[in-house]
N, C-alpha and C positions, 0 to 999 in steps of 0.2 A: 409174707412171700414177695419180692419185689416182682413186678411184672415187665415183662419183655416186650410186650405189643401195646397194650391198652393204657391210656392215660385217663386224664380226668374226665375225658369226652369222648370216648372210642378210641379208635387208632388214628394217628394224625402224624404227618411228617411230610418230607420233601418227595413231589410226585416223582415217580420213576428212579427214586434214589432209596427212599424207605419204602415208600407204597409203590411197590412194583406190582406188575401183572402177575408173578409169580405168588407175592404174598397175597393179593387180591383174591387169587383163585384157591390159595390154600384156606383163605377165611371162609369164602362161600361154602368148601368142602366141610370145612369144621364146624361152622353153624349150622349148616344144613343137617349134620350129623347129630350135632347137639339139641336140636329140635325136632328130631324125628321120633315122636311120640304117638304110640297108637297105630292103627293098620289103615287110615285114611290117606288120600292122595296129599302130600305135603305141598305148601305153597309158599313163596316168599314175594314181597313187594319191595321194589328197588326204585328209588327216586334219587336225584343228584341236584346240584347246583349247575353253575354255567362255566365252570372251569375247563380249558382244553382237556385237561386229562381225565375228565369224567368219563369220555367215552372209552378211553382205555382200561379203566378201573371197571366200568360198567360190563364190559365185555368180558373181562377175565373173572368177574364175579358170576356172570352167567355160566361161564366155562365150569366153575366149582359147583355151583349149586346144582345144575343138572347133570353133572357127574355122580353126584350121589342121590340122583332120584328126585330131586324137588323142582316142580314148575315154578316158573319164573313170570312175574307180571311187572313189565317195565313201565314207570310213570313218566320218563323224561324229567326235565327242570320242575321241581316242585319243592315248596318249603319243607323243612325238616318236621313242623308239627303236622302237615298234612301227609307225610309218610306215616308218622306214628298214628294218626286217627284213621288213614286208609288200613293199615295193618289189622286193626281190629276189625273196621267196619267190612273188610272183604274176607274177614274169618281167614286170615293168613296164620301160618305157624311162625313166621318171623318178618321182620320188616329191615330194611337197609337204607340209609342215606349216606349218599357217597358227598363229602362237603368237609371242608376245613374251616367253615362258619366264617369268621370276620379276617381270617389270615388271607395274604396276597395269594394271586392264582398259582403259584408254583408250589403251594402246598396243596395237600388234600386229605381225606380221611374217610373212614368207614365208621358211620355210627350204627349201631344195631339196637332192635327194640324187639321185645319179645310179643308174644300172640294178644297181649293184653294192651299194647301199644305203649306200655313202659320201657323205659331203659334199662338194661340189664343189671343184676346184681353184680357184686364184685366176685361171688362164688360162680356164676354162670361164666363170667369172663374169663376166670382162671381155668376153668374147664376147656373153654372154647381155646385158649392159648396152649393147653397141654395137646390138644388134638392138632392144632396148627403145626407144631413139631413133631408130630406123629408120623410114621408111614401110615398112609390110608389108603394104599392101594388095595388091600384085601376087603376094604368096605366099599369099594366103588360099586355102583349100581351095574346090572347086567345089561346086555345091549338092548333087550325089550324094555327095561325099566328105567331109562334114562329120562331127566325131566323136560319138559318142552319151555319154550320162551315165547311169549307175546306182548304186544305193547296195549296198553289200556288207553282209550280215547277220550272218555268223559270224566277223567279224575278231576280236570282243572273246576268243571262246573259243579262237581260234587263237593270240593273244598269251598269254593265261594258260596255255597248255599249254607254249609255248615257255618262258616265265619259269620254271615248275615244274620243267622238264626241266635247269635249269641246276644244280641241287642233286645231290649224290652221290646214286646211285642206292639207292632204298630209305629214304632220310632223310626224317622227318617231322619237324614241329614242333609234335607232342602235347606238352601240357605247359607251353607259354610264351605267357603273356599279353601279346599285342602291341598297342599302339595305333598305328594309322598314320594321319597326318595328310596328305590328299591336296590340300590348298591350294585347294579348291573347283575344282581343274583337271581336266586331260585324264585322270587316272588314278583318277577319283572312283569307279568301278566296276571296274575290273580288279584294282586293287592289293589291295583287303580281299577280293575273290573268291579270288584266288589265294593269299593268305596262309591265309584259311579252309580252303579246298580242301587245303592242306598240312597241316591238323590243328590251327593254332593257335587260340586264343581271342582273336578280334579285335574291338577297339573301333575305330570309324572316326569320325574327325572331319574337318571340311572336306571334306565329302561332299553339299554342297547348293548347288551352283552356281546363281546366277540371272543370270548375265552381267555383274554388277558387281563381285562379292565374291573373285574369282580372286587368290590371294595376299595377300588383306586381313587382316592380323593372324593368318594361319595359313600353314602350308607352312615350307620350309627356309630363307627368308627372315626369318621370324617365326616361329622354334621355342619362345617362351616359352609360348604355350598349349599345346603338346603336354608341354611340361616340368610344366606345372602339372597336366595330366591324368594323366601317368604318375604323380606322387607321390600324386594324389588317390586314383586306383584301384590303387596298388601293382602295377603293371605290371612285367613283366620288362624290357620294351624299349620305345622309342617310335621311329617311323620318319616322318620328315618329307621328303615330296617337293615339289617347286615346280610351278608351273602347268603345265608340260608332261611333268613327271616324269623329265626327263634328269639331274636331280641330287637327291641325299640327303644330310640329315644325321641321325644318329642321336641318341637321348638314353638315357642309362642309368637304371638303376633308382632313382637317387638324384635324377633330373631334371637331371643335367648334360649339356650339349650336346657331341657328338662330331663333330669337323669332317671334311672330308675328307682331309686329312692323315693323321690318326689310322686313318681309315678304309684308307687305302693301306697304312699300316704292317701294320695287321691282314692284310689280303691277302696283301702281299708276303711276310710271314714265314711265314703258312700255306702259301703256294704253294712257297716256297723248300723249306719242311720235306717237302713231298709231291712235289717234283721236278718241279712244274709250270711253271715260270717258263722262259721260253723264252730269256732273256738275265739276266745277273746284275744285275738292277736293275729300276727302274721309270723313267716319264718323269713329269715334273710341271712346273709352270711356274715362272717366277721369284718367284711370290708364296708358294710352299710355305715353310714354316717351315724354319729351319736345323736345328731340333731333327730333323725328319724325315731331313734329309740325314745328319746325324751317327748317328741310330738306324739307319739302313740301313748306313752306314759300319761299325758294329759287326757287322753281320751278314754283311759282307763283300759288300754290294750296293751299286750305284752309284745316282745319282739324277741323270738327265739333265733338264736344264731347258730351256724353251722359252719362248716368247713368250707372254702372256696369250691364252686361248681354247682349247677343247678341240679345234678343229680343227688347231691347231698341235701340241698333244700327239700326236693321231692320225698326223699326218703324218711325226714322228718315230718313233713306234712302228712304223708299217709301214716305213719307210727302213732302220730299224735293227734291226727283228725283236722288240720288246718286246710283250708281251703284257699288261702290266698299266701304266695310266697314268691320270692325272687331274688335277684341280684341288682348291685348298684348299676352294673354294666348296661343293665336293660332286660336280661332274663326275666319276665314276669310270668310266672305259673298261677293259672286259675283252674284249679282243680274240677270246678263245677263244669268245665267245658273242655279241659285237654289235659293229656297226660305228660305234657313237656312245655316249655317256654314256647309262646306263641306271639310273635310282634304284633301281627295283624289284629289278633282277638284282643290283645291287652290295649292297642291303640282305639279299638272299637269301644271298650269299656270307659275309656277317657272321654271320647267324643259323647258317650251317653251322658256322663256327669256333667259335660259341657252344655249340652242340650237342656237338661233338667234345670241347670242353675241358669242358663241365658246371661252367662257373662263371659268376658274374655278368659283366653287360657292363661295369660299372665297372672290373673287373680284365681282362678280355678286350681292351677297347677303348682303354684308357690305355697306350700303348706307350712314350712319351717326353714330358718336361716340355717344352712349346713355350718357345722363346726370346720375351723381350718383344719384340713386333711390332706397329708403330702404322702405320695407314693413315689418311690424310686426303685429301679432296679439294678443290681449288680450281677455282672456276668461271672460265671465260675467254671472252673475245669472237672467238677465232681468234687467226691471227696466229703468229708465230714467238718465243712467248713464251720457250721454252726456249733460244733463241738470244741473248737479251737478256745483254749483260756481266756483269750484277750478279747474274742468276740463274746463269750459269754460274760466278761466283765463291761463290755461296753453297753450290751443290753441290759443288764441289770442297771447300769448307771442311766440310762434313757428312760427306763420306766419310772425312776425316782425322779429325773427332770419333768416327768410329764404329770407326776402327782396321780392322786386317786380319781381326779375327773377327766383323766386322759386315758387313751388308749394305744398300745404298740402291737402290731401284729406283722410278724415275720414267717415267710413260707416260701420254700422252693417252688418255682413254677412247675406245673405238671405238663407243659406243652414245649418249653424251651429250656437251656441251661442257665438259668439266672435265678436268683434270690430277690423275691419282693420285700420291700421293707415299707410299712405304713404306719405312720403315726396322726393322731388326732387329739385335739384338744381345745380349750378356750384361748389359749395364747399361742400365736402363730410363731412367734420366735422361739419359743419352747419346743414347739412341734419341727420345726426346721432344725433346730440343734441337735434334738434328739435322732432324728432321721440321719443327719449328716455324719454324727459321730458313729452309728452304727455302720451305715456305709463303709465309711473309711477303714473300720475295724475287719469287715468282711473282705474288702478290697485287699487289703495287707496280707491276710491269711490265705486267700486264694493265690 
């Protein structure tokens, strides 16, 4: 069954157009009712990033939750992984993060977590969708049973201490000059403070949110500003988070960008050496580079692939017992510490390897040479474009062009009306031809 509201990562869309106060209030009511189990006083924790629309959506969610008798604890701007952690730590029935992650300010979204701090299953999301479109007036709380709302003041310090404890005992970052780019987003206070408390010499950029500049020319989706700053100030490392701080990319001392595939390779190799891997391998998506798979194979480790989306990575990790997984984009999930991607925690694990090796980032974080990989998007108007006979023929032909040593991945986006075409292989010309041929066929069919 197709879903009306939920995509690959919660509910996301244009603020005050798709994500309206009415929808947010209905989500609060529906989610509040879906998680009312037992006769205790039910509670929800709500965090947000720095988008202007966050105020509107936050208030609408509060109205929805309190209307069905759920007490609300408001965190203010906090990273998505902090909300997940605090949902469980504060013994809440549900957690909510108001964020559109790496999208521009005029989008927003609603991410939901269960009482264990994990993102919801497809079945739970479907149940909430049904409730959203149901008349819930008969199930509203009575006047004496309405929920209460209050702000929690100490959550920033709680999350900082949690992040610091993920480093090996007694490890400090003294002597490291670190530039952290917080994307003018949710981690603009906690990330610089955590790094400074650990002893690093910290320079922070992307820490002046104004409601409109989240992810704008800064952060993990625009790391060029960080790269320039690292070279300019001769820093040891640059750390770029996205708007809600659940993903990270690294910049080495030469200004070169290190993606999530390299970071997973660093952690996997280090944890294998320390005997910390719970399974002989890691989990990543179909978008991760073949170079990562070959590198892991050389270490005797497997690469389990899933559909795109950190929730699918996590589901495989949980079902198969892996404790390291992630995406090329920088969602790194380390289940020993967190229930979702955590950009700051992932960065700290890389810093731990850096301190242990006592070598520059350019050496520590370059574990393999990526194979040529090309990703292009083609906009569509819906319909079953991929079923068009000419598109099917083009896809088959592209796979033959790439041969057994290459890969072709074609998938509709879960957040916008585009189809993504990715190919990789040892021969760049063949990869380019394969992608262009498929893109042309889809464009004509669309």
